[in-house]
KETI-448067 format. One line per field, with one value per residue (C-alpha): residue in one letter; x, y, z. Coordinates in nm, 2 decimals. Example, Ala and Ser with C-alpha at 12.3 -4.5 7.8 and 13.67 -1.06 7.14 Angstrom:
% KETI-448067
r = c(A, S);
px = c(1.23, 1.37);
py = c(-0.45, -0.11);
pz = c(0.78, 0.71);
This chain:
% KETI-448067
r = c(X, X, X, X, X, X, X, X, X, X, X, X, X, X, X, X, X, X, X, X, X, X, X, X, X, X, X, X, X, X, X, X, X, X, X, X, X, X, X, X, X, X, X, X, X, X, X, X, X, X, X, X, X, X, X, X, X, X, X, X, X, X, X, X, X, X, X, X, X, X, X, X, X, X, X, X, X, X, X, X, X, X, X, X, X, X, X, X, X, X, X, X, X, X, X, X, X, X, X, X, X, X, X, X, X, X, X, X, X, X, X, X, X, X, X, X, X, X, X, X, X, X, X, X, X, X, X, X, X, X, X, X, X, X, X, X, X, X, X, X, X, X, X, X, X, X, X, X, X, X, X, X, X, X, X, X, X, X, X, X, X, X, X, X, X, X, X, X, X, X, X, X, X, X, X, X, X, X, X, X, X, X, X, X, X, X, X, X, X, X, X, X, X, X, X, X, X, X, X, X, X, X, X, X, X, X, X, X, X, X, X, X, X, X, X, X, X, X, X, X, X, X, X, X, X, X, X, X, X, X, X, X, X, X, X, X, X, X, X, X, X, X, X, X, X, X, X, X, X, X, X, X, X, X, X, X, X, X, X, X, X, X, X, X, X, X, X, X, X, X, X, X, X, X, X, X, X, X, X, X, X, X, X, X, X, X, X, X, X, X, X, X, X, X, X, X, X, X, X, X, X, X, X, X, X, X, X, X, X, X, X, X, X, X, X, X, X, X, X, X, X, X, X, X, X, X, X, X, X, X, X, X, X, X, X, X, X, X, X, X, X, X, X, X, X, X, X, X, X, X, X, X, X, X, X, X, X, X, X, X, X, X, X, X, X, X, X, X, X, X, X, X, X, X, X, X, X, X, X, X, X, X, X, X, X, X, X, X, X, X, X, X, X, X, X, X, X, X, X, X, X, X, X, X, X, X, X, X, X, X, X, X, X, X, X, X, X, X, X, X, X, X, X, X, X, X, X, X, X, X, X, X, X, X, X, X, X, X, X, X, X, X, X, X, X, X, X, X, X, X, X, X, X, X, X, X, X, X, X, X, X, X, X, X, X, X, X, X, X, X, X, X, X, X, X, X, X, X, X, X, X, X, X, X, X, X, X, X, X, X, X, X, X, X, X, X, X, X, X, X, X, X, X, X, X, X, X, X, X, X, X, X, X, X, X, X, X, X, X, X, X, X, X, X, X, X, X, X, X, X, X, X, X, X, X, X, X, X, X, X, X, X, X, X, X, X, X, X, X, X, X, X, X, X, X, X, X, X, X, X, X, X, X, X, X);
px = c(-1.17, -0.91, -0.56, -0.36, -0.15, 0.02, 0.05, 0.34, 0.33, 0.71, 0.79, 1.02, 0.75, 0.56, 0.59, 0.26, 0.18, -0.17, -0.26, -0.54, -0.75, -0.96, -1.30, -1.10, -0.76, -0.50, -0.33, 0.03, 0.14, 0.42, 0.55, 0.92, 1.17, 1.41, 1.64, 1.78, 1.60, 1.66, 2.02, 2.05, 1.82, 1.83, 2.06, 1.88, 1.65, 1.90, 1.84, 1.44, 1.49, 1.49, 1.12, 1.00, 1.07, 0.91, 0.62, 0.61, 0.65, 0.37, 0.15, 0.22, 0.29, 0.63, 0.67, 0.36, 0.33, 0.39, 0.28, 0.51, 0.35, 0.66, 0.74, 1.09, 1.30, 1.40, 1.05, 0.87, 0.46, 0.31, -0.02, 0.09, -0.19, -0.18, -0.38, -0.63, -0.66, -0.29, -0.25, -0.16, 0.22, 0.28, 0.07, 0.26, 0.59, 0.47, 0.37, 0.66, 0.89, 0.70, 0.77, 1.14, 1.15, 0.97, 1.20, 1.54, 1.71, 1.68, 1.39, 1.59, 1.81, 1.57, 1.18, 0.90, 0.57, 0.24, -0.12, -0.42, -0.66, -0.87, -1.01, -1.19, -1.53, -1.64, -1.80, -2.00, -1.89, -1.68, -1.47, -1.39, -1.05, -0.86, -0.99, -0.70, -0.60, -0.43, -0.15, -0.01, 0.31, 0.54, 0.90, 1.20, 1.57, 1.71, 1.91, 1.61, 1.42, 1.68, 1.69, 1.37, 1.34, 1.62, 1.46, 1.15, 1.32, 1.55, 1.22, 1.06, 0.82, 0.82, 0.77, 0.61, 0.53, 0.63, 0.40, 0.53, 0.28, 0.13, 0.00, -0.29, -0.39, -0.33, -0.59, -0.80, -0.82, -0.88, -1.16, -1.33, -1.31, -1.40, -1.72, -1.80, -1.83, -2.03, -2.32, -2.31, -2.23, -1.98, -1.60, -1.52, -1.21, -1.03, -0.76, -0.57, -0.41, -0.15, 0.09, 0.40, 0.24, -0.05, -0.24, -0.51, -0.72, -0.99, -1.25, -1.56, -1.82, -1.62, -1.30, -0.98, -0.87, -0.54, -0.36, -0.08, 0.15, 0.08, 0.36, 0.16, 0.09, -0.03, 0.34, 0.44, 0.13, 0.25, 0.65, 0.48, 0.32, 0.58, 0.77, 0.70, 0.37, 0.27, -0.07, -0.31, -0.29, 0.02, 0.11, 0.15, 0.45, 0.56, 0.44, 0.68, 0.46, 0.67, 0.57, 0.35, 0.16, 0.14, 0.02, -0.29, -0.35, -0.38, -0.64, -0.82, -0.87, -0.81, -0.74, -0.88, -1.05, -0.91, -0.97, -1.11, -0.96, -0.73, -0.65, -0.82, -0.62, -0.30, -0.47, -0.36, -0.55, -0.54, -0.35, -0.02, -0.13, -0.23, 0.13, 0.26, 0.06, -0.01, 0.33, 0.22, -0.10, -0.02, 0.22, -0.06, -0.31, -0.06, 0.02, -0.36, -0.46, -0.17, -0.28, -0.64, -0.57, -0.35, -0.53, -0.89, -1.03, -1.24, -1.57, -1.44, -1.32, -1.66, -1.89, -1.62, -1.65, -1.41, -1.38, -1.08, -0.96, -0.66, -0.51, -0.58, -0.96, -0.95, -0.81, -1.10, -1.16, -0.82, -1.00, -1.23, -0.91, -0.80, -1.13, -1.23, -0.93, -0.91, -1.26, -1.41, -1.69, -1.65, -1.90, -1.99, -1.79, -1.84, -1.50, -1.49, -1.22, -1.04, -1.08, -0.69, -0.42, -0.57, -0.37, -0.28, -0.53, -0.84, -0.76, -0.37, -0.23, -0.33, -0.69, -0.65, -0.54, -0.76, -1.08, -1.03, -0.93, -0.72, -0.38, -0.22, 0.09, 0.42, 0.79, 1.06, 1.39, 1.62, 1.69, 1.39, 1.22, 1.47, 1.40, 1.01, 1.04, 1.29, 1.01, 0.74, 0.94, 1.02, 0.65, 0.59, 0.80, 0.66, 0.33, 0.43, 0.63, 0.34, 0.08, 0.34, 0.38, -0.02, -0.05, 0.24, 0.03, -0.24, -0.13, 0.03, -0.27, -0.50, -0.24, -0.24, -0.60, -0.68, -0.33, -0.52, -0.80, -0.55, -0.34, -0.69, -0.71, -0.38, -0.43, -0.76, -0.63, -0.32, -0.59, -0.79, -0.48, -0.37, -0.68, -0.70, -0.37, -0.47, -0.73, -0.47, -0.24, -0.51, -0.62, -0.22, -0.20, -0.51, -0.42, -0.09, -0.30, -0.51, -0.18, -0.09, -0.42, -0.40, -0.06, -0.15, -0.46, -0.26, 0.00, -0.27, -0.45, -0.11, -0.05, -0.43, -0.39, -0.46, -0.17, -0.13, -0.03, 0.22, 0.36, -0.01, -0.06, 0.27, 0.19, -0.16, -0.01, 0.27, -0.01, -0.17, 0.11, 0.12, 0.46, 0.49, 0.49, 0.78, 0.81, 1.14, 1.04, 0.80, 0.71, 0.52, 0.44, 0.20, 0.06, -0.13, -0.19, -0.33, -0.13, -0.02, 0.18, 0.36, 0.48, 0.72, 0.75, 0.71, 0.54, 0.64, 0.38, 0.17, 0.23, -0.15, -0.42, -0.49, -0.15, -0.32, -0.50, -0.22, -0.24, -0.62, -0.64, -0.34, -0.55, -0.86, -0.69, -0.54, -0.86, -1.00, -0.75, -0.94, -0.67, -0.70, -0.89, -0.83, -0.57, -0.48, -0.26, 0.02, 0.26, 0.30, 0.58, 0.69, 1.03, 1.20, 1.45, 1.65, 1.37, 1.12, 0.90, 0.82, 0.57, 0.71, 0.43, 0.36, 0.08, -0.09, -0.26, -0.40, -0.46, -0.73, -0.60, -0.64, -0.71, -0.44, -0.25, -0.11, 0.22, 0.36, 0.47, 0.69, 0.82, 1.06, 1.17, 1.18, 1.39, 1.32, 1.40, 1.10, 0.79, 0.66, 0.71);
py = c(0.09, 0.04, 0.02, 0.29, 0.33, 0.60, 0.73, 0.91, 1.12, 1.20, 1.37, 1.68, 1.92, 1.79, 1.61, 1.49, 1.26, 1.11, 0.92, 0.67, 0.48, 0.77, 0.93, 1.13, 1.12, 1.33, 1.53, 1.70, 1.83, 2.07, 2.21, 2.12, 2.19, 1.92, 2.07, 1.88, 1.55, 1.32, 1.37, 1.34, 1.07, 0.88, 1.08, 1.36, 1.19, 1.26, 1.59, 1.59, 1.40, 1.65, 1.79, 1.45, 1.37, 1.70, 1.53, 1.26, 1.40, 1.66, 1.39, 1.14, 0.87, 0.75, 0.36, 0.33, 0.12, 0.35, 0.28, 0.52, 0.66, 0.82, 0.99, 0.89, 0.92, 0.50, 0.39, 0.20, 0.18, 0.01, -0.17, -0.50, -0.59, -1.01, -1.21, -1.37, -1.70, -1.75, -1.95, -1.78, -1.86, -1.76, -1.44, -1.33, -1.44, -1.19, -0.89, -0.95, -0.91, -0.58, -0.47, -0.51, -0.37, -0.06, -0.04, -0.08, -0.34, -0.70, -0.75, -0.96, -0.68, -0.47, -0.51, -0.58, -0.69, -0.74, -0.76, -0.84, -0.56, -0.62, -0.90, -0.76, -0.93, -1.18, -1.01, -1.17, -0.89, -1.02, -0.71, -0.68, -0.65, -0.97, -0.96, -0.91, -0.94, -0.63, -0.66, -0.35, -0.39, -0.19, -0.17, 0.01, 0.00, -0.19, 0.11, 0.36, 0.14, 0.12, 0.49, 0.52, 0.25, 0.43, 0.79, 0.67, 0.46, 0.77, 0.98, 0.76, 0.55, 0.15, 0.14, -0.18, -0.08, 0.12, 0.23, 0.45, 0.74, 0.67, 0.35, 0.46, 0.73, 0.49, 0.21, 0.50, 0.61, 0.25, 0.16, 0.54, 0.43, 0.08, 0.17, 0.42, 0.24, -0.02, 0.21, 0.41, 0.33, 0.59, 0.55, 0.62, 0.83, 0.93, 1.15, 1.12, 1.47, 1.40, 1.65, 1.54, 1.31, 1.21, 0.87, 0.89, 0.56, 0.46, 0.21, 0.08, -0.13, -0.25, -0.33, -0.17, -0.01, 0.20, 0.36, 0.62, 0.81, 1.18, 1.42, 1.69, 1.77, 2.01, 2.10, 2.21, 2.48, 2.60, 2.61, 2.81, 3.07, 3.09, 3.37, 3.75, 3.86, 4.19, 4.34, 4.47, 4.84, 5.01, 5.18, 4.88, 4.70, 4.33, 4.06, 3.76, 3.47, 3.20, 2.80, 2.84, 3.18, 3.04, 2.74, 2.90, 3.12, 2.83, 2.61, 2.94, 3.09, 2.79, 2.83, 3.19, 3.25, 3.49, 3.87, 3.81, 3.84, 3.61, 3.72, 4.05, 4.06, 4.09, 4.26, 4.00, 3.91, 3.63, 3.80, 3.80, 3.41, 3.22, 3.27, 3.13, 2.83, 2.76, 2.56, 2.32, 2.29, 2.24, 1.95, 1.79, 1.81, 1.69, 1.40, 1.34, 1.37, 1.16, 0.87, 0.89, 0.92, 0.58, 0.40, 0.43, 0.41, 0.70, 0.54, 0.49, 0.85, 0.98, 1.08, 1.02, 1.16, 1.24, 1.30, 1.48, 1.28, 1.36, 1.71, 1.85, 1.81, 2.06, 2.32, 2.51, 2.47, 2.25, 1.94, 2.15, 2.37, 2.01, 1.83, 2.07, 2.05, 1.67, 1.66, 1.48, 1.59, 1.69, 1.50, 1.64, 1.49, 1.54, 1.73, 2.10, 2.37, 2.42, 2.71, 2.71, 2.44, 2.09, 1.85, 1.49, 1.37, 1.55, 1.54, 1.38, 1.01, 0.99, 1.03, 0.80, 0.55, 0.52, 0.59, 0.36, 0.05, -0.12, -0.26, -0.59, -0.42, -0.38, -0.27, -0.39, -0.33, -0.67, -0.61, -0.50, -0.79, -1.03, -0.87, -0.92, -1.26, -1.37, -1.20, -1.41, -1.73, -1.67, -1.59, -1.90, -2.13, -1.99, -2.08, -2.42, -2.53, -2.47, -2.65, -2.93, -3.01, -3.01, -3.23, -3.46, -3.49, -3.58, -3.83, -4.03, -4.01, -4.13, -4.39, -4.54, -4.62, -4.72, -4.92, -5.28, -5.14, -5.01, -5.34, -5.52, -5.32, -5.37, -5.75, -5.70, -5.45, -5.72, -5.97, -5.77, -5.65, -6.04, -6.15, -5.86, -5.85, -6.04, -5.80, -5.52, -5.69, -5.75, -5.38, -5.23, -5.47, -5.31, -4.93, -4.99, -5.15, -4.88, -4.60, -4.78, -4.76, -4.40, -4.36, -4.47, -4.31, -4.00, -4.05, -4.15, -3.80, -3.60, -3.79, -3.67, -3.34, -2.99, -2.83, -2.52, -2.38, -2.16, -2.11, -2.06, -1.79, -1.60, -1.61, -1.46, -1.17, -1.11, -1.06, -0.81, -0.62, -0.28, -0.15, 0.12, -0.11, -0.23, -0.57, -0.60, -0.94, -1.18, -1.45, -1.76, -1.95, -2.15, -1.92, -2.14, -2.44, -2.13, -2.05, -1.66, -1.45, -1.14, -0.84, -0.55, -0.33, 0.04, 0.28, 0.62, 0.88, 1.11, 1.48, 1.53, 1.34, 1.06, 0.88, 0.56, 0.51, 0.29, 0.03, 0.04, -0.04, -0.32, -0.45, -0.44, -0.62, -0.90, -0.95, -1.06, -1.35, -1.71, -1.81, -1.54, -1.55, -1.17, -0.90, -0.66, -0.34, -0.34, -0.03, 0.25, 0.47, 0.74, 0.81, 1.09, 1.00, 1.14, 1.04, 1.21, 1.05, 0.72, 0.50, 0.15, -0.06, -0.38, -0.66, -0.97, -1.19, -1.51, -1.78, -2.10, -2.45, -2.65, -3.04, -3.30, -3.35, -2.99, -2.91, -2.89, -2.54, -2.46, -2.16, -1.90, -1.53, -1.43, -1.11, -0.91, -0.58, -0.43, -0.46, -0.84, -1.07);
pz = c(2.43, 2.18, 2.27, 2.22, 1.90, 1.71, 1.34, 1.24, 0.95, 0.78, 0.46, 0.33, 0.49, 0.74, 1.09, 1.23, 1.52, 1.59, 1.90, 1.85, 2.11, 2.25, 2.21, 1.94, 1.80, 1.96, 1.69, 1.72, 1.35, 1.24, 0.94, 0.85, 0.56, 0.49, 0.21, -0.07, 0.09, -0.23, -0.19, 0.19, 0.27, 0.48, 0.66, 0.70, 0.93, 1.22, 1.20, 1.31, 1.62, 1.84, 1.65, 1.67, 2.03, 2.16, 1.96, 2.14, 2.49, 2.41, 2.30, 2.56, 2.30, 2.46, 2.42, 2.18, 1.87, 1.61, 1.20, 1.03, 0.70, 0.49, 0.20, 0.07, -0.27, -0.22, -0.17, -0.43, -0.50, -0.78, -0.90, -1.10, -1.33, -1.35, -1.57, -1.33, -1.45, -1.33, -1.02, -0.69, -0.68, -1.04, -1.00, -0.70, -0.90, -1.16, -0.93, -0.74, -1.10, -1.17, -0.86, -0.84, -1.21, -1.02, -0.72, -0.97, -0.75, -0.62, -0.39, -0.14, -0.04, 0.15, 0.27, 0.04, 0.05, -0.17, -0.15, -0.40, -0.37, -0.68, -0.93, -1.23, -1.28, -1.52, -1.86, -2.14, -2.37, -2.68, -2.72, -2.29, -2.19, -2.06, -1.69, -1.46, -1.09, -0.96, -0.65, -0.48, -0.41, -0.17, -0.16, 0.03, 0.11, 0.41, 0.51, 0.47, 0.68, 0.92, 0.95, 1.02, 1.27, 1.48, 1.43, 1.56, 1.85, 1.95, 1.99, 2.20, 1.98, 1.94, 1.55, 1.42, 1.04, 0.77, 0.50, 0.18, 0.19, -0.17, -0.07, 0.10, -0.16, -0.45, -0.27, -0.21, -0.59, -0.70, -0.45, -0.52, -0.91, -0.88, -0.65, -0.87, -1.17, -1.06, -1.06, -1.38, -1.71, -1.75, -1.69, -1.31, -1.24, -0.93, -0.87, -0.56, -0.50, -0.21, -0.07, -0.28, -0.55, -0.69, -0.82, -1.11, -1.13, -1.38, -1.39, -1.62, -1.50, -1.21, -1.38, -1.31, -1.64, -1.55, -1.22, -1.29, -1.07, -1.18, -1.09, -0.89, -0.54, -0.28, -0.17, -0.56, -0.52, -0.20, -0.33, -0.64, -0.41, -0.18, -0.36, -0.43, -0.52, -0.63, -0.46, -0.75, -0.57, -0.75, -0.45, -0.24, -0.20, -0.30, -0.07, 0.00, 0.17, 0.37, 0.31, 0.62, 0.47, 0.12, 0.27, 0.44, 0.15, -0.11, 0.13, 0.24, -0.15, -0.37, -0.72, -0.85, -1.17, -1.38, -1.27, -0.98, -0.63, -0.46, -0.10, 0.01, 0.32, 0.10, -0.14, -0.39, -0.75, -0.94, -1.21, -0.97, -0.85, -1.16, -1.38, -1.08, -1.05, -1.39, -1.45, -1.20, -1.31, -1.69, -1.61, -1.41, -1.69, -1.96, -1.75, -1.69, -2.05, -2.18, -1.94, -2.01, -2.37, -2.39, -2.09, -2.23, -2.57, -2.70, -2.58, -2.23, -2.23, -2.33, -2.09, -1.80, -1.42, -1.17, -0.80, -0.62, -0.31, -0.10, 0.05, -0.33, -0.21, 0.01, -0.26, -0.40, -0.79, -0.80, -0.96, -1.20, -1.33, -1.40, -1.53, -1.78, -2.03, -1.98, -2.09, -1.76, -1.57, -1.19, -1.00, -0.61, -0.32, 0.05, 0.12, 0.03, 0.05, 0.37, 0.60, 0.68, 0.63, 0.69, 0.89, 0.75, 1.03, 0.88, 0.50, 0.43, 0.41, 0.82, 0.72, 0.46, 0.61, 0.92, 0.70, 0.42, 0.33, 0.63, 0.37, 0.47, 0.41, 0.61, 0.58, 0.83, 0.86, 0.88, 1.22, 1.36, 1.22, 1.36, 1.72, 1.65, 1.54, 1.82, 2.07, 1.92, 1.95, 2.33, 2.38, 2.18, 2.40, 2.73, 2.62, 2.46, 2.77, 3.02, 2.73, 2.68, 3.06, 3.11, 2.82, 2.96, 3.28, 3.11, 2.86, 3.13, 3.34, 3.03, 2.91, 3.26, 3.27, 2.90, 2.87, 2.86, 2.65, 2.43, 2.39, 2.29, 2.03, 1.86, 1.89, 1.72, 1.40, 1.37, 1.33, 1.07, 0.93, 0.83, 0.68, 0.47, 0.31, 0.00, -0.08, -0.03, -0.28, -0.53, -0.50, -0.52, -0.82, -0.98, -0.93, -1.11, -1.43, -1.43, -1.41, -1.73, -1.86, -1.80, -1.90, -2.23, -2.25, -2.23, -2.52, -2.72, -2.66, -2.71, -3.05, -3.15, -2.98, -3.18, -3.36, -3.48, -3.83, -3.77, -4.15, -4.25, -3.98, -4.05, -4.46, -4.38, -4.18, -4.41, -4.67, -4.44, -4.34, -4.51, -4.66, -4.38, -4.10, -4.01, -3.80, -3.61, -3.39, -3.39, -3.17, -3.19, -2.91, -2.66, -2.37, -2.14, -2.41, -2.66, -2.98, -2.96, -3.18, -3.04, -3.25, -3.21, -3.45, -3.57, -3.80, -3.92, -3.80, -4.00, -3.96, -3.92, -3.85, -3.61, -3.49, -3.46, -3.78, -3.96, -3.62, -3.66, -3.99, -3.93, -3.66, -3.88, -4.13, -3.88, -3.75, -4.06, -4.13, -4.06, -3.83, -3.58, -3.28, -3.13, -3.14, -2.89, -2.91, -2.63, -2.53, -2.80, -2.80, -3.02, -3.10, -3.30, -3.56, -3.84, -4.08, -3.89, -3.59, -3.58, -3.35, -3.21, -3.06, -2.94, -3.06, -2.94, -3.18, -3.05, -3.29, -3.35, -3.28, -3.59, -3.62, -3.55, -3.87, -3.93, -3.93, -3.57, -3.45, -3.16, -3.02, -3.22, -3.28, -3.61, -3.69, -4.00, -4.15, -4.23, -4.44, -4.34, -4.07);
C-alpha cells in the first residue's frame, strides 16, 4: 500500500484537503471567502487556520507530508520557449531570465524552480518555425511561502512542497494539445479553465505553437450569478443567490440557450442569466481570439480543434459558447456537465495533479529548506558513520593480509616507470609539437573564415524598405556563428483592410534579396498616437555568409529616424 500523504488546495474561494494512500482518496472540501485577498496576502492566511485545522482533524491527516497547491497574487508561472540548439546551461539561464521578468523581482529573493516540459521535434519543412525547447517555471516570494508553511504547520500538517495552482493546469493544457496534434493534421487547441484563471495552448504536428494565460475562470462566472435574478414569472419575487447556490446552479445547468429555461426549480430562464454571464464570457473570447490571431498563422487557424479541461469542462456548453466565435471546432471529451458543484479532487487542480503529468517542481521557503537540508545531513552523517566504521575494519583486515603483495607490486611498478621514462618524455614532446601544429591550423582557418557583407546587406535592405516603414533600430550581429540583422520599426495602420499587409509585403521584399537567407516577424503592437494608430514590430533577418575577402563585419546598432535603415 502506498504511503499516506495529503494534497491541500488553497484559494480565495476553496479549502480542500485530500488524503491519498488508501483504496480511494479521502476528501474534505469547504467553500470559503477571503475578501480582498490580493490586498491582504499573505496575512489573510491566519484567518483560515481554524477552518483548516478542523479539516485536518476530521480527515485524520495530522502530521502527514503535504503538497500545497495554492492560488496567490505573488506567484509567477510561465512557459518559456528557448532555442532547442542552445546548451543546457544557456537554455536554463534564458528561461530563468524570462521567469525573473514575469515575477518582476530577482529570483534570488525567493524560492523558484524550472523544468523542461517539451522539446519540439525536428521538421524537414522549409517554412517550419524554429525548433524550440519549452521550460515551465514557477516562482514565489519567500514571505508568502513562509506564511503558507506556518499556516499548514499550525493546522497540523507537514508541508513538504508548494506548487502554484496554475502550473498543473498549464502542463495539462500543453500535454493535451501536443498529444492530439501528433495524430492530426489540424492544429490542436486545449483550454484549461481553472477556478480563477485559465490557460490556452496550441500545437501543430507535435510542435508547441503558443501558451497563453486567459483571464477567465469558473469563479468569475459564479460571481456573476451571485446577485439578484428576476424569475420568468412576472408575479414572482427576485431571487438573490449566494455563492454556494450560484456555484451549484452553474455546474448543474451550464450556460443556457437564449430563450430557454436556466433553472426550473428557481423559475429563472436564460434571459435573466445571460446578461450577467456575457461580460465574463466576452472577455475570455476576446483574449482567446487575439491569442490565436497573433500566435498562429492563418493556415494553422483554419480547421483548428479545441477541447476543454479542468473545472470549466464541467460547465455545460461553456466550451461551445467560447469556440464558435473563435472559429474553433469542439472535440468530444470524456468529461461532461456536473450534477452539482464538483470538488478539486474530481475536476479541479488536485485531480489534474494526481492524474496528469507529475511535475518535478517544488517551492520551499528558506527556513523550511534549511530544516530539510539539516535533516538530510544528519541522516547522511549517521549512515556515513556506520559505513565508515565498517569500511575501516574491512580495510584494516585486507591491508594486513595483502601487505607483502602490495610491496612487491610497488617495486615492480617503480622499475617499470624508470624503464618507460624516456618514452614518456618523447611522447610529451610529440604532444607539444602536435599542439603547435593545431594552433597554427586554427589561426590559418580563422584567417580564411567566412565573412559577411554588412554594408551590402544594409544597402539592399534600404532599397526594399517602403517609405511608410520607419526603422528605429537595426542591429548587425553574429548569432551562434551566423550573421543576423534585427530590426525594430513602425508603420502606420490602415483604416481598413488587413493591418499586416504592409509588413507581409516588406517581408516578401526582404526575402527577395540574394544576401537574405530567411526572415521572421517577431512581436507586433498597436500604438495610438496623435497622427493616428501605428503598428510597431520586431523582425529578424538571417543572412548568408560570403567567402573570405568580403568586408569584415561586426556588431553594431544603427539608429535611423525613419524610411530606410
